[in-house]
FIGU-138262 format. One record per atom (N, C-alpha, C): x, y, z; residue in one letter. Coordinates in steps of 0.2 Angstrom, whole numbers, padded with zeros to 4 digits, always signed. Each point is the difference from the previous one (the first is absolute). Layout:
BEGIN
XYZA ...
***
This chain:
BEGIN
+1156+1029+0060M -0010+0000-0003M -0001-0001+0006M -0002-0003+0005A -0001-0005+0007A -0005+0005+0004A +0003+0008-0003I -0002+0004+0005I -0003+0007-0006I +0003-0001-0006H -0004+0007-0003H -0001-0005-0008H +0002-0004-0002A -0006+0002-0008A -0006-0003+0005A -0004+0005-0006G -0006+0002-0004G -0006+0003+0004G +0007+0004+0003W -0003+0004+0006W +0003+0007+0000W +0003+0006-0002R +0003+0004+0002R -0002+0006+0007R -0008+0001-0002R -0003+0007+0004R -0008+0000-0005R -0004+0001+0007D -0006+0001-0001D +0001+0009-0003D -0003-0001-0007E +0001+0009-0001E -0004+0003-0001E -0006-0002+0001A -0005+0005+0005A +0005+0005+0006A +0000-0006+0004T +0004+0003+0009T +0008-0002+0000T +0002-0003-0003G +0006-0001+0000G +0003-0003+0002G -0005-0006+0005A +0001-0004+0005A +0004-0008+0001A +0004-0001+0002V +0005-0002-0006V -0004-0011+0004V -0003+0002+0007A +0000-0007+0000A -0005-0002-0005A -0004-0006-0006V -0003-0002-0002V -0006+0004+0003V -0006+0002+0001P -0009+0004+0002P -0002-0006+0000P -0005-0005+0006I -0006-0001-0003I -0005+0001+0000I +0003-0002-0009Y -0008+0003-0001Y -0009-0005-0001Y -0003+0003+0007Q -0004-0008+0000Q -0006+0005-0004Q -0002-0001-0005T -0006+0001-0003T -0003-0004-0005T -0006-0001-0001T -0004-0007-0006T +0005+0001-0006T -0002+0010-0003A -0003+0001-0007A +0005+0004+0002A +0002+0004-0010F +0003+0008-0002F -0003+0001-0006F -0002+0008+0001Q -0002+0004-0002Q +0004+0001-0005Q -0004-0002-0010F +0004+0001-0005F -0006+0008+0001F +0008+0001-0008D +0000+0007+0000D -0002+0002-0002D -0004-0004-0007S -0006+0000-0007S -0003-0008-0003S -0005+0002+0000A -0003-0003-0006A +0004-0006-0002A +0004+0004-0004E +0008-0006-0005E +0002-0003+0005E +0005+0005+0005H +0002-0005+0005H -0001-0004+0001H -0007-0002+0003A -0004-0005+0004A +0001-0006-0007A +0000+0004-0003A -0001-0002-0009A +0007-0006-0001A +0004+0002+0001N +0006-0002-0002N +0006-0004+0006N -0004+0001+0002L +0003-0005+0008L -0002-0007+0001L -0010+0002-0001F -0001-0006-0002F +0001-0005-0010F +0003+0004-0005A +0002-0004-0005A +0007+0000+0002A +0002+0000+0006L +0009+0001-0002L +0005-0001-0003L -0006+0009-0001K +0008+0001-0005K +0002+0005+0003K +0000+0004+0009E +0005+0004+0002E +0000-0009+0009E +0004+0001+0002L -0002-0004+0011L -0001+0006+0003L -0004+0001+0002G -0003+0001+0009G -0002-0001+0003G -0003+0004+0004N -0005-0002+0006N -0008+0001-0003N -0002-0007+0003I -0006+0000-0001I -0004+0000+0007I +0001-0006+0004Y -0003-0007+0003Y +0005-0003+0005Y +0001+0003+0008S +0006-0002+0000S +0000-0010+0003S -0005-0003+0001R -0001-0008-0008R +0007-0001-0004R +0000+0007-0004I +0003-0003-0002I +0007+0006-0001I +0001+0003+0000M +0008+0007+0003M -0001+0004+0001M +0002+0000+0007N +0002+0003+0005N +0006+0006+0001N +0001+0006+0001P +0007+0005+0000P +0004-0005+0006P -0004-0002+0005T +0007-0002+0006T -0002-0005-0002T +0000-0006-0005T +0001-0007-0003T +0005-0001-0004T -0002+0003-0007D +0003+0007-0004D +0008-0001+0002D +0002+0003+0006A +0006+0000+0002A +0004-0006+0000A -0003-0005+0003L +0002-0007+0005L +0000-0003-0008L -0003-0001-0006E +0002-0002-0005E +0004+0001-0004E +0002+0006+0000K +0006+0003-0004K +0005-0001+0005K +0001+0001+0006R +0008+0000+0001R +0001-0006+0004R -0007-0009-0001V +0002-0007-0001V +0001-0004-0004V -0001+0008-0006A +0000-0003-0007A +0010-0001-0001A +0002+0010+0003A +0006+0002-0002A +0002-0007+0003A +0001-0002+0005L +0001-0001+0003L +0003-0008+0000L -0003-0006-0004E +0000-0005-0004E +0000+0000-0007E +0002+0007-0003G +0002+0003-0006G -0004-0002-0004G -0007+0001+0002G -0005-0003-0004G -0003+0005-0006G -0004-0001-0001A -0005+0004-0008A -0005+0006+0006A +0000-0006+0004A -0009+0004+0004A -0003-0006+0003A -0003+0003+0006A -0002-0005+0006A -0007+0004+0000A -0006-0005+0002L -0004-0002+0004L -0002-0003+0010L -0002+0007+0004A +0002-0002+0003A -0010-0003+0005A +0001-0005+0005V -0009-0004+0001V -0001+0000+0008V -0005-0002+0000A -0001-0002+0004A +0006-0005+0006A +0004-0002-0003S -0001-0007+0001S +0006-0005-0002S +0002-0003+0003G +0007-0005-0003G -0005-0006-0005G -0004-0003+0002Q -0005-0004+0000Q -0004+0004-0009Q -0003+0006+0004A -0002+0004-0007A +0006+0000-0005A +0004+0005-0003A +0008-0002-0003A +0002-0007-0002A +0001-0008+0003S +0001-0006-0003S -0010-0002-0005S -0005+0003+0001A -0004-0001-0001A -0002+0004-0006A +0002+0007-0002L -0002+0004-0005L +0008-0002-0005L +0005+0000+0003A +0005-0002-0003A -0002-0007-0007A -0002-0005+0003V -0003-0005-0005V -0004+0003-0001V -0006+0002+0002Q -0005+0001-0004Q +0000+0002-0007Q +0002+0005+0000N +0002+0009-0003N +0002-0009-0008N +0003-0006+0001L +0002+0000-0007L -0003-0008-0001L -0007-0002+0004T -0002-0005-0002T -0008+0000+0002T -0001-0006-0005K -0011+0001+0004K +0001-0007-0001K -0007+0001+0000A -0001-0011+0000A +0002-0001-0003A +0001-0007+0000G +0005-0006-0001G +0007+0002-0005G +0003+0003+0004D +0006+0003-0001D +0005-0006+0006D +0007+0001+0001N +0003-0002+0005N +0007+0005+0001N +0001-0002+0007I +0006+0004-0002I +0004-0006+0007I +0007+0001-0002V +0004-0005+0003V +0005+0002+0006V +0000-0002+0006S +0002+0006+0008S +0003-0005+0002S +0007+0002+0002S +0006-0005+0006S -0003-0002+0004S +0000-0005+0002S -0004-0004+0005S +0000+0002+0010S +0006+0005+0001G +0003+0005+0005G -0003+0008-0003G -0006-0002+0006L -0004+0006+0000L -0003+0001+0008L +0004+0005+0000Y -0009+0001+0009Y -0005-0004-0003Y -0003-0001+0008G -0009-0001+0001G -0004+0001-0004G +0000+0006+0003G -0005+0004-0004G -0001-0001-0008G +0005+0003-0005T +0004+0002-0005T -0004-0010-0004T +0004-0010+0005W -0004-0002-0002W -0008+0000+0001W -0004+0001+0002N -0006+0000+0001N -0002+0001-0008N +0002+0007+0000L -0002+0005-0002L -0003-0006-0011L +0010+0000+0000F +0001-0004-0007F -0002-0004+0002F -0003-0005+0003A -0002-0006-0001A -0009-0002+0003A -0001+0004+0003N -0009+0001+0001N -0003+0005-0001N -0001+0007+0000T -0002+0003-0004T -0001+0004-0006T +0008+0000-0002L +0001+0001-0007L -0004-0006-0003L +0003-0009-0002K -0003-0006+0002K -0009+0003-0001K -0002-0001+0004N -0007+0005+0000N -0003+0004-0006N +0006+0008-0004Q -0002-0001-0001Q +0003-0002-0007Q +0002-0004-0001G +0000-0004-0007G +0008-0001-0002G +0005+0004+0004I +0004+0000-0002I +0005-0004+0003I +0003-0004-0004E +0005-0009+0003E +0006+0007+0001E +0003-0006+0007T +0006+0005+0004T +0006-0009-0001T +0004+0002-0005R +0004-0008+0000R +0006+0001+0007R +0004-0004+0005F +0001+0002+0001F +0010-0005+0001F +0004+0003-0003V +0002-0003+0000V +0010+0000+0006V +0002-0003-0001D +0008-0002+0002D +0007+0007-0002D -0001+0007+0003P +0005+0007-0001P +0007-0004+0000P +0004-0007+0003S +0005+0000-0002S +0001-0001-0007S -0003-0004-0005D +0000-0001-0006D -0005+0005-0005D +0003+0006+0001P -0003+0005-0006P -0001+0000-0007P +0003-0011-0003E -0004+0002-0004E -0007-0008+0002E -0004+0000+0004A -0008+0001+0002A -0002+0003-0001A +0000+0005+0001F -0002+0005-0002F -0004+0000-0009F +0003-0002-0002V -0001+0000-0007V -0003-0003-0001V +0002-0008-0001R -0004-0007+0004R -0006-0001+0003R +0000+0004+0003A -0008+0005+0001A -0006+0003-0005A +0005+0001-0003S -0005+0006-0004S -0004-0003-0008S -0005+0005+0000D +0000-0005-0007D -0006+0010-0003D -0001+0001-0007E -0003+0003-0003E -0005+0006+0001E -0003-0002+0008R -0004+0002+0004R +0004+0004+0009R +0005-0003+0000T +0005+0002+0005T +0003+0010-0002T -0001+0003+0007R -0002+0007-0001R +0005+0005+0003R +0002-0005+0004C +0009+0002+0005C -0001-0002+0005C +0006+0000+0002W +0003-0003+0007W +0005+0004+0004W -0003-0005+0005Y -0001+0004+0009Y +0004-0001+0003Y +0005+0002+0004A +0002-0002+0005A +0006+0006+0005A -0001-0002+0006E +0004+0006+0006E +0009-0005+0000E +0000+0009+0001T +0008+0001+0002T +0002-0002+0002T -0004+0000+0005L +0007-0006+0008L -0008-0002+0004L -0001-0005-0001P -0006-0008-0001P -0002+0005+0006P -0005+0001+0003N -0002-0002+0008N -0005-0004+0001N +0001-0006+0004P +0009-0003+0001P +0003+0001-0001P +0000-0005-0008K +0007-0004+0000K +0008+0002-0001K -0002+0007-0003L +0005+0005+0002L +0005-0005-0003L +0001-0004-0006N +0003+0002-0006N +0000+0005-0006N +0005+0004-0001V -0001+0005-0004V -0001-0005-0006V -0005+0007-0004F -0001-0004-0006F +0003+0001-0005F +0002-0005-0007P +0003+0003-0005P -0002+0001-0007P +0001+0010+0004I -0005+0005-0004I +0001+0000-0006I +0006+0001-0006A +0002+0002-0005A +0001-0007-0004A +0001-0008+0003E -0003-0005-0001E -0005-0002-0004E -0003+0002+0002V -0008-0003+0001V -0004+0008-0006V -0001+0007+0003A +0001+0006-0006A +0003-0002-0003A +0006-0003-0005T +0003-0003-0006T -0007-0003-0002T +0000-0005+0001L -0005-0005-0001L -0003+0002-0003L -0005+0002+0006G -0008+0003-0002G +0001+0005-0009G +0003+0006+0004R +0001+0007-0007R +0000-0006-0006R +0005-0005-0002S -0001-0002-0008S -0006-0002-0001S -0004-0005+0006L -0007-0002-0001L -0007+0008+0001L +0003+0005+0002G -0007+0006-0001G +0000+0000+0005G +0003-0003+0009I -0001-0003+0006I +0000+0005+0002I -0003+0006+0001P +0003+0004+0007P +0002-0003+0010P +0005+0002+0002L +0000-0003+0004L -0001+0007+0007L -0005-0005+0007I +0001+0004+0003I +0002+0000+0006I +0001+0005+0003M +0006-0002+0006M -0001+0005+0008M -0006-0004+0004D -0003+0002+0005D +0008+0000+0004D +0002+0010+0001N +0010+0000+0003N -0007+0002+0006N -0002-0003+0002T -0003+0001+0007T +0007+0001+0010T +0006-0003-0001A +0002+0000+0003A +0004+0000-0002A +0005+0002-0003A +0006+0004-0002A +0000+0005-0004A -0005+0005+0002P +0002+0005-0004P +0007+0007+0001P -0001+0001-0005L +0007+0002+0001L +0010-0005-0002L -0004-0004+0002I +0009-0005+0002I -0002-0003-0008I -0006-0001-0005V +0000-0005-0005V -0008+0007-0004V +0005+0000-0008R -0005+0002-0002R +0001-0002-0006R -0007-0004+0000P -0001-0004-0004P +0000+0001-0010P -0003+0007+0001F +0000+0005-0008F +0008-0004-0001F +0005+0002+0002D +0007-0001-0003D +0001-0004+0000D -0005-0010+0003H +0004-0005-0003H -0005-0002-0004H -0007+0003-0002G -0004-0002-0008G -0004-0002+0003G -0002+0003+0006A -0007-0002+0000A -0006+0006-0001A -0008-0003-0002A -0004+0008-0004A -0003+0004+0006A -0002-0003+0003V -0004+0005+0006V +0001-0005+0004V +0002+0008+0008I -0003-0004+0007I -0004+0001+0003I -0002-0003+0003T -0006+0001+0005T +0003+0000+0006T +0001+0007+0008Y +0000+0002+0006Y -0006-0004+0005Y +0000-0005+0005S -0002+0000+0004S +0002+0007+0007S -0003+0011-0002A +0001+0001+0003A +0001-0001+0006A -0002-0001+0004T -0004+0000+0006T +0006-0004+0003T +0005-0002-0001K +0005-0003+0003K +0009+0004-0001K +0004+0000-0002Y +0007+0002-0003Y -0003+0007-0002Y -0002+0001-0005L -0002+0008-0002L -0001+0003+0006L -0006-0001+0004S -0004+0005+0004S +0006-0003+0007S +0002-0002+0005G +0004-0002+0003G -0001-0001+0009G -0006+0004+0001H -0004+0004+0002H -0010-0007+0003H +0000-0004-0003G -0005-0002+0006G -0008+0002-0003G +0003+0007-0003T -0011+0001+0003T -0005+0001-0006T +0005+0000-0008S -0001+0000-0006S -0002-0006-0001S -0007-0001-0007I +0000-0006-0001I +0002+0004-0010I +0003-0002-0005A +0001+0003-0006A +0004-0004-0005A -0001-0001-0003G +0002-0002-0009G +0002+0003-0006G +0004-0002-0003L +0005+0004-0008L +0000-0008-0002L -0001+0002-0006I +0002+0001-0007I +0003+0001-0005I +0007+0000-0003V +0003+0005-0003V -0002-0003-0005V +0001+0004-0005D +0000-0002-0009D +0009+0000-0001D +0001-0003-0002G +0011+0000-0002G +0002+0004-0008G -0007+0001-0002G +0000+0003-0008G +0005-0003-0006G +0002-0007+0004N +0005-0002-0005N -0001-0007-0004N -0008-0002+0001F -0002-0007-0005F -0007+0004-0006F +0006-0001-0004D -0005-0003-0006D -0006-0002-0001D -0006+0003+0001W -0008-0004-0001W +0000+0001-0004W -0001+0006-0005E +0001+0000-0007E +0000-0009-0004E +0008+0001+0000A +0002-0004-0003A -0003-0010+0000A -0003+0002+0005H -0001-0006+0002H -0011-0003+0002H -0005+0001-0005G -0006+0003-0002G -0002-0005+0001G +0001-0007-0001S -0003-0005+0000S -0002-0006+0011S +0009+0003+0000R +0002-0003+0005R -0005+0009+0006R +0000+0003+0000Q +0000+0007+0006Q -0009+0003-0005Q -0003-0002+0000P -0008+0001-0001P -0005+0010+0003P +0003-0002+0004G -0003+0001+0005G +0003+0010+0001G +0005-0001-0003L +0005+0008-0004L -0002+0002-0006L -0002-0004-0007N -0001-0001-0006N -0006-0002-0002N -0005-0002+0004T -0006+0000-0003T -0005+0006+0000T -0006+0001-0004P -0003+0007+0005P -0004-0001+0005P +0002+0006+0008D -0004-0003+0004D -0006-0001+0001D -0005-0003+0000S -0007+0005+0002S -0003+0002+0005S +0006+0002+0004S -0003+0002+0009S +0002+0007-0002S +0005+0004-0007Y +0002+0005+0004Y -0001+0004-0011Y -0005-0002-0002H -0004+0003-0007H +0009-0005-0007H -0002-0003+0003G +0004-0004-0004G +0006+0002-0003G +0002+0000+0008A +0011+0005+0000A +0005-0008+0000A +0002+0001-0007V +0009-0006+0000V +0004+0003+0003V +0002-0003+0007W +0003+0005+0006W +0008+0001-0003W +0002-0006-0004T +0008+0002-0003T -0001+0010-0005T -0006+0000-0005Q +0001+0006-0003Q -0002+0003+0002Q -0007+0001+0007A -0001+0007+0004A +0006-0001+0006A +0002-0004+0001A +0006+0006+0003A +0006+0002-0002A +0003-0002-0004K +0003+0004-0006K +0001+0009+0002K -0002+0001-0004P +0000+0010+0004P +0002-0002+0009P -0001-0001+0004L +0004+0001+0007L +0005-0005+0004L +0004-0004-0007G +0004-0004+0003G -0001-0006-0002G +0004-0004+0001P +0001-0008+0001P -0004-0002+0007P -0004+0000+0001I -0005-0003+0003I -0008-0003-0001I -0001-0002-0004A -0005-0004+0000A -0004-0004+0005A +0006-0003+0002Y -0003-0006+0005Y -0002+0004+0007Y +0001+0005+0003I +0002+0003+0003I -0010+0005-0001I +0004+0002-0006L -0007+0004-0001L -0006-0002+0003L -0002-0007-0004K -0006-0003-0001K -0002-0001+0007K +0002-0005+0005A +0002-0001+0003A -0003+0007+0005A +0000+0004+0000R -0002+0008+0003R -0005-0002+0001R -0001+0003-0011V -0007+0002+0003V -0005-0004-0005V +0000-0008+0002T -0004-0005+0001T +0001-0003+0005T +0004-0004+0002L +0000-0004+0007L -0002+0005+0005L +0007+0003+0001L -0003+0007+0008L -0006+0003-0002L -0002+0000-0005R -0007+0004-0004R -0007-0004+0005R +0000-0006-0006D -0004-0006+0004D -0003-0005+0006D +0008+0002+0001L +0002-0006+0006L -0002+0006+0008L +0004+0005-0003G -0001+0006+0007G +0008-0005+0006G +0003+0000+0000P +0005-0004+0004P +0004+0008+0001P -0001+0006+0002A +0001+0006+0001A +0006+0002+0008A +0007+0001-0002I +0002+0003+0008I -0003+0009+0002I +0001-0002+0006S -0006+0008+0001S +0008+0002-0003S -0002+0008+0001P +0005+0005+0004P +0003+0002+0006P +0000-0002+0002F +0003-0002+0006F +0003-0005+0001F -0001-0006-0004N +0005-0006+0001N +0007+0001-0005N -0004+0001-0005S +0005+0003-0004S +0008+0003+0001S -0002+0007+0006F +0002+0004+0001F +0005-0004+0008F -0002-0007+0005L +0005-0002+0004L +0004-0004-0004L -0002-0003-0007V +0008-0003-0004V +0001+0005-0001V +0000+0008-0003L +0005+0004-0004L +0003+0002+0011L +0000+0000+0003Q +0006+0000+0006Q +0001-0006+0004Q +0000-0003-0003G +0004-0008+0002G +0006+0001-0009G +0000-0001-0005L +0005+0001-0002L +0003+0003-0002L +0000+0005+0005E +0005+0004+0002E +0004-0003+0003E +0002-0004+0004T +0004-0001+0004T +0000-0008-0005T -0001-0003-0005L +0000-0008-0003L +0007-0002-0002L +0004+0005+0000A +0010-0001-0001A +0002-0001+0006A -0001+0001+0004L -0001+0000+0007L +0002-0007+0003L -0009-0001+0000R -0003-0006+0005R -0001-0006-0006R +0003+0002-0004M +0002-0007-0004M +0007-0004-0001M +0004+0008+0008R +0009-0002-0003R -0001-0006+0007R -0007+0006+0009Q +0003+0000+0002Q -0003-0009+0003Q -0006+0001-0004H -0003-0010-0001H +0005-0002-0001H +0003-0003-0006S +0002-0005-0004S +0007-0001+0006S +0002+0006+0002S +0008-0002+0004S -0005-0004+0007S -0003+0001+0004S -0002-0002+0005S -0003-0006-0001S -0003-0002-0007A -0002-0006+0000A +0004-0007-0002A +0004+0003-0004S +0008-0005-0001S +0004-0002+0010S -0002+0008+0004L +0004-0004+0004L -0003-0003+0005L -0008-0002+0000V -0004-0002+0003V +0002-0008-0004V -0002+0000-0005A -0002-0004-0005A +0012-0007+0004A +0003+0006-0002D +0006-0008+0005D -0001-0001+0002D -0001+0004+0006W -0003-0001+0004W -0004-0008+0004W -0005+0001-0006L -0006-0006+0001L +0004-0006+0001L +0003-0001-0010N +0005-0005+0000N +0002-0001+0002N +0004-0001+0008K +0003+0000+0008K -0002-0003+0004K -0009+0002-0001R -0001-0006+0005R -0005-0006-0001R +0000-0005+0005P +0000-0004-0002P -0008-0005+0002P -0005+0005+0001E -0007+0000-0005E +0001+0001-0003E +0002+0003-0002V -0004+0000-0009V +0003-0004-0004V -0005-0002-0004A +0006-0005-0006A +0002+0003-0004A -0005+0003-0002K +0003+0007-0007K -0002+0006-0001K +0006+0004-0003V -0004+0008-0004V +0002+0003-0005V -0007+0000+0000I -0002+0003-0008I +0002+0010+0000I +0006+0000-0004H +0001+0008+0001H +0003+0002-0006H +0003+0001-0008P +0001+0003-0006P +0008-0003+0002P +0003+0002+0005A +0008-0002+0002A -0001-0006+0004A -0004-0005-0002H +0004-0007+0005H -0003-0004-0005H -0003+0005-0007M +0002-0006-0006M +0001-0002+0000M +0003-0008-0006T +0003-0005-0002T -0003-0003-0006T +0006+0002-0007G +0001-0001-0006G -0006+0004+0000G -0004-0001-0008R -0002+0003-0002R -0001+0006+0002R -0004-0002+0006D -0005+0006+0005D +0006+0003+0001D +0005+0003+0002A +0007+0001+0002A +0002+0003-0005A +0000-0003-0006E +0003+0005-0008E -0006+0008+0002E -0007-0004+0000R -0003+0004-0007R -0003+0008+0010R +0003-0002+0005S +0000+0004+0006S +0006+0006+0001S +0006-0004-0005S +0004+0005+0000S +0001+0003-0007S -0006-0001-0005R -0001+0006-0006R -0002+0004+0001R -0007-0002+0002Y -0005+0007+0000Y +0000+0002+0009Y +0004-0004+0006L +0000+0004+0003L +0006+0002+0003L +0002+0003-0005P +0008+0000+0006P +0004+0008+0001P -0008+0004+0003D +0001+0005+0006D -0005+0000+0002D -0003-0004+0006G -0003-0003+0005G -0006-0007-0001G +0000-0002+0004K -0003-0007-0001K -0006+0000+0001K -0002+0004+0003G -0008+0003+0004G -0004-0003+0006G -0004+0003+0004G +0000+0001+0004G -0004-0007+0006G +0000-0005-0005L -0003-0005+0001L +0002-0006+0002L -0001-0005+0003I +0004-0006+0006I -0006-0004-0003I -0001-0007-0001G -0002-0005+0003G +0004-0006+0002G -0002-0004+0004F +0000-0003+0003F -0001-0008+0002F +0002-0003+0000E -0003-0010+0005E +0004-0003+0005E -0009+0001+0004L +0003-0004+0007L +0000-0004+0001L +0004-0007+0002H -0003-0005+0004H -0005+0000+0003H -0003-0005+0000G -0009-0004+0003G -0003+0006-0006G -0001+0002-0006G -0004+0002-0005G -0006+0006+0004G -0007+0000+0004V -0008+0000-0002V +0002+0004+0006V +0000-0005+0006G +0003+0003+0007G +0004+0005+0003G +0004-0002-0003A +0009+0003+0001A -0002+0008-0004A -0004-0001-0004G -0002+0008-0006G -0007+0004+0007G +0000-0005+0002S -0005+0003+0003S +0001+0005+0010S +0003-0005+0000R +0006+0001+0006R +0005+0007-0001R +0002+0000-0001F +0004+0005-0005F -0005+0004-0003F -0001+0005-0005I -0006+0006+0003I -0007+0000+0006I -0001-0003+0006N +0000+0001+0005N +0004+0006+0002N +0008-0004+0000A +0004-0001+0004A +0004+0011-0001A -0004+0001-0007L +0005+0006+0001L -0002+0009+0004L +0004+0000+0000K -0002+0007+0007K +0000+0007-0006K +0007-0001-0005L +0001+0006-0005L -0005+0003-0005L +0004-0007-0004F -0006-0003-0006F -0007+0001-0001F -0003+0002-0005Y -0008+0000+0001Y +0000-0005-0002Y -0008-0004-0001H +0001-0005-0004H -0006+0005-0005H -0003+0002-0004V -0003+0002-0005V +0004-0005-0007V -0007+0004-0005A +0002-0004-0006A +0002+0005-0003A +0006+0002-0001N +0002+0006-0002N +0009-0002-0002N +0002+0006-0004I +0008-0002-0001I -0002+0007-0001I +0009+0005-0003G +0003+0002+0001G -0002+0008+0003G -0002-0001+0007D -0003+0004+0007D +0008+0003+0002D -0001+0006+0002A +0007+0001+0006A +0002-0002+0003A -0008-0005+0005R +0002-0004+0002R +0000-0006+0000R +0005-0006+0007S +0000-0007-0006S -0007-0003+0002S -0003-0006-0006L -0004-0004+0003L +0003-0003-0002L -0007-0007+0001A +0004-0007+0001A -0008-0005-0003A -0002-0004-0004I -0006-0003+0000I +0004-0007-0001I -0007-0004+0001H +0002-0009-0001H -0002-0001-0009H +0000+0001-0003P -0003-0001-0008P -0006-0006+0000P +0002-0005+0003A -0006-0005-0001A -0005+0001+0002A +0001+0002+0005S -0007-0002+0004S -0003+0009+0001S +0002+0004-0006T +0000+0007+0000T -0003+0001-0009T +0007+0002-0004T -0003+0005-0005T +0002-0007-0009T -0001-0003+0006H +0002-0004-0006H -0007-0008+0001H +0000+0001+0006S -0006-0006+0004S -0005-0002-0004S -0004+0002-0007Q -0004+0000-0007Q +0002-0005-0004Q +0005-0001+0002L +0002-0004-0006L +0004-0005+0000L +0000-0006-0003C +0000-0007+0004C +0007-0001+0004C +0001-0006+0000A +0008+0000+0002A +0002-0001-0004A +0000-0002-0007A +0004-0005-0004A +0003+0009-0006A -0005+0007+0001D +0002+0004-0001D +0000+0009+0002D +0002-0004+0010Q +0003+0001+0004Q +0007-0001-0001Q +0003-0004-0001L +0007-0004-0002L +0003+0002-0006L -0006+0004-0007A +0003+0001-0003A +0001+0007-0002A -0003+0005+0004A -0002+0008-0001A +0008+0000+0008A +0004-0006+0004G +0002+0001+0002G +0001+0000+0009G -0005-0003+0001V -0004-0001+0009V -0002-0006+0003V +0009-0002+0004S -0002-0004+0004S -0007+0000+0006S +0001-0007+0002P -0006+0002+0007P +0006+0003+0007P +0007+0000-0002G +0003+0004+0007G +0003+0005-0004G -0002+0003-0005Y +0003+0008-0003Y -0001+0005+0000Y +0004+0003+0002V -0003+0007+0006V +0004+0005-0004V -0005+0008+0001R +0004+0003-0005R -0002+0006+0004R +0008+0004-0001L +0002+0006+0003L -0001+0007-0005L -0003+0006-0001S +0002+0006-0001S +0007+0005+0002S +0003+0000+0002I +0006+0001+0003I +0001+0012-0002I -0004-0001+0007G -0001+0008-0001G +0008+0004+0003G -0002+0007+0001L +0007+0003+0001L +0001+0002+0009L -0002-0004+0005E +0004-0002+0007E +0007-0001+0000E +0001+0001+0003H +0010-0001+0001H -0001-0009+0002H +0003-0002-0007P +0000-0009-0002P +0001-0002+0008P +0004+0003+0007D +0000-0003+0006D -0006-0003+0001D -0001+0005+0000D -0009+0000+0002D -0004-0007-0001D -0001+0002-0006L -0003-0007-0003L +0002-0006+0000L +0009-0003+0001I +0002-0004-0001I -0001+0001+0008I -0001+0001+0007A +0000-0002+0005A -0011-0001+0002A -0003+0001-0004D -0008-0002-0003D -0002-0006-0001D +0005+0001-0005L +0001-0009-0006L +0000-0005+0006L +0009+0002+0003D +0003-0006+0005D -0005-0003+0007D -0007+0008+0001Q +0002-0003+0004Q -0011-0009-0001Q +0002+0005-0006A -0008-0004-0003A -0001-0007-0002A +0011-0001-0003L +0001-0005-0004L +0002-0003+0007L +0000+0000+0006R -0001-0005+0003R -0002+0000+0004R -0006+0004+0002A -0007-0001-0005A -0003-0006-0001A +0001+0002-0007A -0005-0007-0006A +0004-0008+0003A +0008-0001+0005A +0002-0009-0001A -0003+0001+0007A -0005+0002+0003S +0000-0001+0006S -0004-0005+0000S 
***
């Protein structure tokens, strides 16, 4: 599916590779055709801010990979996270989120959405019932990361999703760090988000995001809980999205996101970036196997080093976290590793500065191996208590293991650890 889903050939030319439709607008066949598109009587291309043939191929491919009904590609992973929540909420509403989040998402939820009148209630994901306790009648969705970056303790998807469905609350899963090795819809999630910048692309050239609608949540059955999809929308001539989507399939959620939020806020992905993500997808299965294999070898090696106080990796968890790792990640633990250095911030800085092969960048999921010290970078906007809640200690270092030979990676880590301890 990563190679074939959503596209076979260009009907006009027979081209096998998806063309880059670098155009802003599309000509209508007639006045009636144009009216039907704007009235949602049929789906088609109007303007590349909303829909584009290159992007459409990407959306269909990722939806197929996840077993979803439809997808929406946007300009970045941050845009995907924002739109996924805004699609169900308005001022006065709230969401409940796992505290194990990427720093940018934490700040989005704790500050930017708060300033828009949307409250985020953070809970410890180790206890699924915490999501229920934090919810009330204005809670519209729950949000979590499959493999939280940088905490890396696997989220209990099925346990939380089941609790949410009984209340009419969908679980939105950010699956950025675990494509293919986890399929959240198989465990009850309703919506999946991605920063496609990371593993889906794999080449570190393109900023992109995706939202995938599972088509598996009965929005209509929970009208009072989900008014955004069940009451007339004044921004689209009074459309009720659960009704408007029925001729098109179980895509009320993603249809609303496309024709209201993407239309109005405009975080559109460029056709060229959609093309580049498609190139990465073709090798995703091969890359995820190599990322996981090499990361496991490096984690085992780090666990034996005297400079390392603790290794954070799904294969090195204990108790409930180990059980969840076995359940949700049976075929690979992903390419991320965290570890804590004796010596705190100073040791972390010396380690980062001594690296030669690893790149010091704020990214993950690249073909190259990457390293960063989150407390002073990606999570630096958080207070000390919130950093610890997100899994970031002063001496914590995050590695994203790439496609280089593990022996070369270990050699670089060895000399950097020695420098950190000096």
